[in-house]
N, C-alpha and C positions, 0 to 999 in steps of 0.2 A: 504493500500500500504506500510505498515511498518512505523516505527517511524522515525522522523527526525534525532534522535540521531544515529540510525543505519546507515543512509545514510551519515551523516557527518563523522562518524567514519571511514567508508571505503573509502570515496572519498577525505578526507583531505590529501593533498600531500605537500611535500616539494621538492625543487629542488634536483634531484639525483646527487650524487657525488660518484665516485668509491672509497670505503674506502681502505686505505692502509692495509698491512698485520698486523693483530693483533688489528686493530681498529674495534670497534663494528659497525655493519652495520646499526643498528637502536638503539635508546634508549632502554634500557633493558625492555623487556616485552611489547613492543608496541602491538603486536598481537600474543598471544601464546595460546596453549591448556591449559597449567597448570599455566602460569604466570598471574599475575594481572596487568592491565595497566590502563591508565587514562580512567575513565568511569567504572572501575571495582569496587570491593568492597572497601568501605571506610576504611581507616586505623583505627584500633581499633574494627572493627566489628568482632564478634566471627567467627572463621573459621568453615565452615560446616563440618559435620562428613565425613570421607573418603567414606563411602558407598553412601551418598547423592551426593557427588561430582562425583562419578563414574556413578551414575544413570543419573545425569545431562549431563555428557559428552557423555555417550552412546546414550542418547536421541538426542543430538545435531548431532552426527555423523549419526544416523539413519535418522534424518530430512534432512541433507545434501544429503544423497544418495537418499532419496525419491524424493526430488526436481529434482535431475538429472534424475531420472527415469520418472518423469512427462514429461520432454522434450523428452526422448527417446520414451515414449508411444505416444506422439504427432507424431513423425516420423513414427511409425508403423501404426497409425490410418490413416494418410493422404496417406500413400502408399496403404492402402486398400480402399481408397475412403470413409472412415467413418467420414464424416465431423461433425456429431452430437457428436460422442464420442470425437473427437478432440476438439470441442468447449467446452465440459464439463470440460476440463482440465484448463480452464481459470476462473479467479475470475469474479464475476458479474460486477465489475467496471474496468476490465482489459483494457489495451490499446495495440494495435498493431501498430508499426511504421514500415512500409515496404517501405524503400526508402523515397520518398516524401509523401507517402500515410499514413493517420492515420485513424484508426478505433477504436471507443470507445464503450465499453460495450460488455458483452458476447453475447447478442442477435445479435448485428451487426457483431461481429466477426464470429458468426455462419453463418450468411448470406454471409459474405465474403468468408469463407471457402467453403460453398456450391457452390458458383459461380466458385471458383478456381478448385473445384473437379468435376465440371459437366462433364458428359460423362463417369463417372467411371464404369458404367455398360457395356460400349461398349467393344467388343472384341479388344484386342490390345492396350487398354488405358494404359498409364504408368504415374505414378507420384511418383517415388522413390526419396526421398530426404534424403541424409545421413547427419546427424547432430552429430558431434563428436568432439573429442579433447577438453573436458571440462576443464576449470579452474574455480573452484567454491569455494565460501566462504559463511559461515553462519555468520550473524551479531552478535554483542555482546549480543543483547537482544533476539537472537534466533528466531526472528519473520520474518526475510527476508533472502533469499538466493540470491546471485548474481552469475551469471555464464556467461562465454564467450564460444561460440561454433563456430566451422567452419562448413559451410553448402555448399552442392553442390547438385543440383537437376537435374534429368533426366526426362523430360516430353515429352509425346506424346499423340495424340488424336486417334491414330489408323486409321486415315483417311488421312495421308500424312504429318501432321505437327509434328515436333520434335525439341526440343530445350534443351539447357543446360545452367544453370545459377549457380552462386556461390557467396558467401560472408561470412560475419561474423555476429554473433548474440551477443548482450550484453543484457541479460535478467534478470528479477527479478521475484522471486517466493515468495508467502506469505502463511502463515498458517491461514486458515479460517475454523472454526468449526471442527478442528481436521484434516483437509486435506490440503496438500500442492497444490497450484494452481499457474498458470502463472499469474502474475500481470502486467508484461510489457514485450512484445516481440519486440525487436528492431533489425531489419535486415538491414544491410548495404551492398548493392550490390557492387560487385567488378568485376565480369565478366559475360557475357552472349552472346548468339548468337544462330542462327539456326544450326541444326546438319549438314546441307549440307556444310556449309562453315567454321564451327567451331566458337569458341567464341573469343571475344576481350574484352578490358576493358569496364565496364559498362558505357554506355553513350558516349563511344568513348573519354573519358577524362582521365587526369591523376588521379591517385588514392591517396586520402588523407589517412593519418594514422588514423585509428579508435581508439579513446582512450580506454584504458583498465580500468576496475574497480579496478585493482590491480597494485601494483608496484613490482619492483624486489625483495624487501625485505619481502613482505608479500605474495608473490605468493605461497610459500611453507608452508603456515600456513592456512589450510582450515577452522579451527575452531578458529575464532577470540576470543580473551580473553573475557570470559563471564561476564555478569552483574548478580550478585546474584547466589544463589545455587538452585533456583527452576525456571523452565521454563514452559511455557504453553504447554500442551500436554504431559507432562512427565507422564508415567504410574507408579502408586505405585508399588514398587518392593522390594523384600527382596533379600538376597544374591543369593539364588538359581535362582530367576527370572532373575537377571542381568547376572548371569553366562550363562544361556541359551541364552540370547540375544547376549552376546559376542560370544558364540559359533556360532550363526548364522552369525554374522559379519565375523568371521574367515572363516566360510564355504563359504560365498559369495565370498571371495577373492580366495579361492582354486578353486571353480567352474569356476569363471571368467578366472583364469589362465589356467585351463584345456581346456575350450572351445576355448580360443585364441590359445593355443598350438596346438590343433587339426587343426586349420586353417593353421598354418605354415607347419605342416606335409603334409596337402593336397596340398599346393602350390608346394611342391617339390615331390609329389607323393611318400612319405615315408610310404608305406602301412604297413610295419611291425610295425612301431611306431603307426600308426593309429589304427591298430587292438588291440594293447596293451591297448589302452584307453577304450575299451569296455568290458562290462560284457560278460561272456561266453554264456549267453542266450539272448544277445541283439538282437534287430531288427533294421533294417534300411529301411526307405521308401525313394526311390529315383526315381524321374520322374514317380511316380505312381506305381512303382514296390516295393514289400516287400521282404526283405532278412532276414534270421534268423541265429543266432549262429555265431561262429567265422568265419567259412568259408563263411557264407553269408555276413558278414561285409566286408571281403576281396573282395569277388566277386563284391559286390555293388560298392566298390571304384575302383576296377580295370576296371570298365566300363568307368572311366574317363581317362584311359590310363595306360600303363605299368609302373612299378616302375622307378622313376628317370626322369629327363628331358634330352632331347637330343637337339642338336644344333637347335637354332631358335624356341624352344617351350616356350610358355607362358601358365601357368596354375594357375594364381593368382586369389584367391577368398577371397579378404579382407572382414572382418566382421566390421560392424558398428552398433552403437546403441544397443549393447548387454544388455539385461535385465536379471537379475538373481534373482530367487525367491527360498528361502529356506523354507521348510516345518516347522511347529512348532516344530516337534520332532528333527529337525536338521539332519535327516538322508536321506532325499529326496530333490531333487531340480529340477527346470526347468530353462532352458536358451533359450533365443530367440533373434535373431539378424537379421539384414538386410545383405544379402550377395550379393556382386557385383562380377560378373565373368568377368575377363579380360583374354581372351583365344586367342591362335593363334599359327601359325606355319609358320615361315618365308620361309622355303623350299617349302611348299605347297602354299604359298601366301594367307593364310587364316587367318582371325581374326574375333572374335565374342565378343559380349557383352552378359552377362546373368544378370538377376535381379531376386532375390529370397529371401526367408525367411528360415533361419536356426533355427530349433527347436530341443531341447534336453530334455530328462528326464534322471536324474542321481540319483545314490544311493551311499551312503557311505557304503563300505563293512566292514567286520569284522576286516580287517587290517587297518581301518581308512583311506583308500584311496578312493577317489571318482572315479566312473566309469560310463561310458555312458550306459544306459539301452535301450534307444531308440533315434534314430536320424531320423529326416525328413528334407529334403530340398524341399520346395515347389517352383517350378520354375514358375515365373510370366511371363517372356518373354525372348526369345533368339533372337538375331538379328545379322546379319552380319555387320562387321565394314563398309564395302563398302556402304551398303544400309541404315543402321541405323534402328531405330524402328518406324519411323513415320507412316508406313503403317501396323504396328502390329507385325513386326518381323517374324521370321521363325516359332517360336512356342510360343503360348500364352495360358496360363492356369492359371486362378486365383485361382484354387484349393481351399485350406482351407481358402482363403481370400474372398470367394464368398459373395456378398452382402446378408444381411439378415441372415447369419449364424454366430454363435458366433466365436470370434477369439480363437485360442488355448490358453492354459494356458501360463502365462508369461508376460502379458501386464497389470497387475494391479500394478501401482506404489505405492499403499498404503498397500502392503502385510505385511510390517514390523509392522505396527500398529496392523493388524489383528493377526499376529503371537504373538505379545507381549501380546495382550488381551487373546489369547487362551492359551498361556503358553506352557511349554514343561516339560519333565521329569527333575528332579533335576540333574544338571551336576556335581556338586562338593559337597564334605562335607566341613564343616567349623569348624573342631575341633580347629584349630589355625586360628582365623579370620585374624590376621595380615598377616600371611604368605599367606593365600589364597586370601585375598583382594589384596595383592601386586602382586600376580600372575595374578589375573584378570585384574588389572591395566596394567600390562605388555602386556597381550594378547590384551587388548583393544587398546593400543598404536600401536601394530602391524597392526591392521586394520586401525586406523587413519593414519598410515604411508602410506598405499596404496593410500589414497586420496591425501595426501600431495605430494607424489611422482608423481602421475598423474598430479597434478597441476603444479609443477615446470617443468615437461616434456612438457606440453602444452604451458606454458609460454615461454619456450625456442623457440618453433616453431613460436609463434606469434612475439616475439621480433626479431627473425632472419628474418622473412618475411618483417618486417618494417625497417630493418637496425637500430634498437635501440641498438647500440653496448654497451653503458654503462650499460643499463639494462640487456642485455644478459650476459655480463661478470659478473655482480653482482649476477647472479643466481648460480654461481659456488662457492663452498667452498674454503676457503683459502687452497692453495696447490692442488686444483683440476686441471684437465687438459682437454683440448678439442682438438679433431682432426680437423685440417684444411684440407679440402677435397683435396686429391691427393698429399699431402705434408708430414704432420707429426703432432706432438703434441706440443701445447703451454702449458706450465705449469705455473699456477698462474693467478690470475685475470688480473694483469697488462699486461702480455704477451697476454692473450686472447683478451683483449681490443685493445692492440697495433696492433696485427695482423689484426683484423677486419678493423680498421681505415686505416691502411697502404695500405690494399689491395682493399677496397671498398669505402673509403671516409667516410665523416661524415654522420650522420643521416639527411635525407632530408624530408621536410614536404609533398612533393608530389612525386609520382613515376610514370614513364611512363610504367614500366613493373615490374612484380613481379613473382618470383619463390616461390611458397608456400611450406611449410614444415609441412604437417599434420603428427603428431606423434600419431598413433592410435594402437589399438589391443594390449594393454600392457600385458606383463607377468612380474609380480613383485614378487620377493622373498625377504622378509624382515628378517633381522637377529633376533635371539632369544631375544636380548635385545632391539629391535625396534629402533636402532640408525643407521643402515646402510642397504643398499638394492642393489640387482642387478635388472636391468631393461632392458627389450627388448620392442621396439616398431617398428612398420612398418613405413617406409617413403612412404607416398602417396603424390605424387607431381604433382598437376596441375600447369601450368604456363600461364601467360596472358600478353598482351601488347596492346597498342593502335594500332600499325601496326606490327603484329608478323613477317612478312617477312622482315621488315626493321631492326630487331635487329641483332647484330653480330652473324653470324653462325646460324641464326634463333633460337637462344637460347630460346627466350621467346615465341615461337610459342604456340598457344593454344593446349595443348595436355597433356597426362599423362606420367609420369616417375615413376620408382619404385626403392626402395632400402630398407635398414634395418638399424636400430640402435640396433645391437644384444648384445652389451657388455657395455651398459651404467651402471653407478653406482651413488647412491645418499647417502648422509649422513645427519644426524640431527646435525646442527651446530647453536649455539646461538638461539635455540628454533625454527628454521625454517629448512625445508627440502631444501637441495641444491644439485646441481649436483657435483659429485666427478669426474666422467670420462664420456666422450662422444665420441663415435666412430661411424662413418657412413660407411656402405658398399654400394657403388653405382657404376653403376646402374644395377639392375637385368634386366630391359628392359628400352628402351628409345624410344621416338617418335621424328623423325626428321622433320616431316611435318604432318599437320592435315589430309591431303588426304591419306597419306601412313600409318599413325598410327604406332603401335608397330611392325606390321609384314611387313612394307614397308621399313625396314632399311637394307641397304647394308653393308657388312663387310668393315672395313677400308682397303684401298688398301695396298697391300704388300709393306713394306718399309716405309710407312707413319707413323711417330711417333705422338702420341697425344701431344696436346699443353702442354708445361711445366707450372706447377702451378706458378702463380705470387707470391705466398706466399714464395717460395724458395728464391726469390731474394729480396723481399721487407721487409720481417720480418721472417728470417729463423727459423724454429721450433727447439725446444729443442731436440726432438726425431724424427728421420726421419722414414717414413713408410718403406723405402727400407731396414732398419736394422731389421725389425720385421719379423723373419722367424719362422714358416711357415705361421703365421696368415695372413700376407698381400701379400702372393704370388698370383700373377695374378691380383691384384687390381691396378688401375692406381696410379702411384707413388710408388708402392711396388716393391719387388724383383721379378725376374723371368720374363717370357713372359707375356705380357699383355693379359688378357682375357676380351673381350669387347663384349657386345651384338651385334650380335645375338649368340655369344658363351655364355655358361652358367657359371656364377660366382658361387663359392661355397657359401652355406648358413651356417653361423656359429651359434652356440647355446651356451648359458652360462649354460644350465641346461640339466640334463638327462631326459629321459621320465618320466613324473610325476606319472605313475602307475608302470611300470616295472623296471625303473632305467636304461633302455637301454642307452648306450652311443652313441651319434650321431657320424657320420663319422667326422664331423668338430666340435670339442668340445673345447671351450676356456672359462673356468669357472671364470677367473679373468679379470681385466681390460686389454685392449690390450697391452699397453706399458710395462706391468709388466714383460714380457719375457726378455727385455733388460734393464729395469730400475726398479728393485724391490722396490725402494723407492716410486714408484707411487701407490703401493698397499694400500688399506684402512687399512690393518692389520699393516702396518708400522706406522700408525698414531693413533693407539689406538682403531680402530674399529674392530668389528667382521666380519668375512667373512660369508655372508648369505648362507643358504643351497642351494644346487644345484640339489635337487631332491632325490628320494630314493637311498640309498647306496647299490649297489650290494655287496654280501658277499665276493667277491674276490678282492675288492678294499679297501684301507685303509680309515679310517674315515676322514682324512685331505685331502681335495680336491684340493686346489689351486695349488699344485705342478704339477698336471696333466694338461698340456696345449697343444693345437694343436690337431693333429689327435688322435684317441683313442689308437693308438699303438705307440705314440711318446711323449716323455717328452721334454719339453723345460725348461732349467734351467735359 
C-alpha cells in the first residue's frame, strides 16, 4: 500500500494563510519536479548525471499517467459490465470504501462488482459512470499515486428502474510487479435519487467537505520532489530511448487535445472544422453505418443536424475518461472515451439522453500533424428526457461492448511500459549531448506541464465547490486574475479572496446545497519554454440540495447546466503551476426544474432584467465585463443585448483548428481582459504566449494582437 514516508509527505499540512505579494507560498522546494526538498537527496550526495535524472523523471510522469489510466479503464470496464476485468485493476490487498461500506481484498471486490453489475446482459441495462476531473500526484518514492476524481453514475436495469448518483473519489494506486493497480478506492456520496423525481443530497443530509490529499500550494506540482535518482520500474535507457519516450508523451498531449477539440466542434455542429481533422481517406462508423472519405465524414456528421445551432437547440456531447495510446513508433494512436449526449430542442419540446463510446484511430502525417483515420461512436442507449432509461430507452445496442467479445483497442492502461520495452526508431542525434539533452528536458517539461495544469484546473473546481476561498485564491499566480460571474475581473490574490468572502461568506464545514464545477475535456497549449499555457475546459455543472424546490429561485434544483472556460491561462511560478487568468462563459443551457430539464425552459419575459450581480456592489471588480467588446457581448453582465438560453450564446476559442489552422468565427487567443487592460497579458510579465495552432500563410506569426471575430482586431 506504499511507504509510510510517502503518505506522511503528502498528507502533512500546515494551516493555510494567503501569502502577500512577493512572499513565497511555501518553503523553497517543498514539492517540485526538479527541486530537492526534505526527504530528498542528502546534502553532499553526488548529483546524478543529467540523463539519469531525465530517465527518472520521464518514468515518474509515465507512472502518473498510467495510474490515471487505470481509473479510466475501470470506468470503461464497468460501463461494459466487465466486472472481472475491472476487479483485475485492483491490488490483491486493495480496499474499497463506498460510503459506509468496506470491502477488503481483490476477490471480495470482484464479488462486489459482480453483484453491482448483475443484469449486464439484459437489453436496456445501463451502468455508465463518468469519473473525471483528476488531481493526481506521485509520491517522493514513486511507489504511490494519489488522485481525486469527481464521479457521476447513470444506472438502469432495463426493467423500469433508473437512478443517478454522484460524489467524489480520493484514491491511491500502487506499483506491484511492474503494474500500477488500485490500492484504495474511497467514494464519498454527495447526491443520489431515482430518475423519476431527480436527485437530492445523499442521505437527505447536509454535505461535509471531503478532505483533499493536496493543498493549494502543491496542487500544481504533480511530481513530488523525488527521493534518489533511481526508481522501481524504470527501464534502462540511452538517449535515443528516452527521446522516443518523450516523443510519445508529447504525442499523447497532441492527440488528447485533438480528440477534445473534435468534441467542441461537434457541440456547435462546426462541420467544416470537423472535416478538417480527418485524413482524406478516413472512415466513420456511426449508428452502425460506415462512411468513407471527406464527403463521407461530412455526411456522417450532418446526420446529427445542419451546421450551427438554432434557437433552443442543444447538441452537447461531452467526453469523459478519454484514454490515449501511442504506438511504439510514435506515428499511430488510438483514443477512446465515454460520450454523454445531452440533446434537445426547446421549440419542439424534445430532449434526449445518449450514452456511448467514442473510439478513434489516428496517424501523424508527413507534416507532423495528427489526423483522424477512423472514428466510431458506439451508441449504448438513447432515451427521452421525459421517460428516462429505466425501461431500456428508445434505442439500445451494446454493439462493440457485447459480453464475451474483446473490447476495442485503447483500454490497456499499461501500454506505456509495453511501448518502452518495445522501443521505437531513434528520434534524435546527439552530436552535442548538452544541447540535445537540454532540448529533451524542455520537451519533457512541456508534457509534465499538461498534468500540472490539469491538476490546478481541477483543484480550482473542487475548492470552488466547497467554498474554500483561501485555497482557491492561492491557486492563482501573483498578478493573476479571475472573472466573477456576471460582473468582471478581480486582479491579484487579495482581491480574488476578498470578492469571494464578501459575496458568499466564509468557508462552512457543512453545506445544504452545492453547485458543482466539473472542469473537464481540457485543451492545453503549452509555451515552447514550458512556463506558460492556454487552457480550455468544459463547465459540466450538476447541482444538488436537501430540498431543491426550497432554494432561492430553485437555484440548486437537481439538474444539469453547461458552460465553458474557453480562455483560461496558467503559469509556472515558484516551481508550481498556477492559474494566471480564469474566464467563464455561462450558461450555454440551463435547467430550471428537474421535470422540465434543459428543453423545458421558457425565455425571460420581455422587459424583465436579470438579477444584478452582488459582486458589483459588495466588492467591485477591477475590470468590468461591460467594457470588454466584443468578447463579452451578449453575456450576462456584458455589453449589448443579453443572450440567454434558450437563445444560443457564442462559443469562443483560444486556438485555430489544430490541423488546418482555420480561424473560428469567435476567436480570442489571449486572456479576456487583455483587450482593455494589456497589463493583464502573460507577455507583460515575462512569459511567452503559447501557440494557438497552425499558422495560416496569410497571417503574421505574432498572434495575440488578433482578438475577437476573425475579421476584427481589438487593440
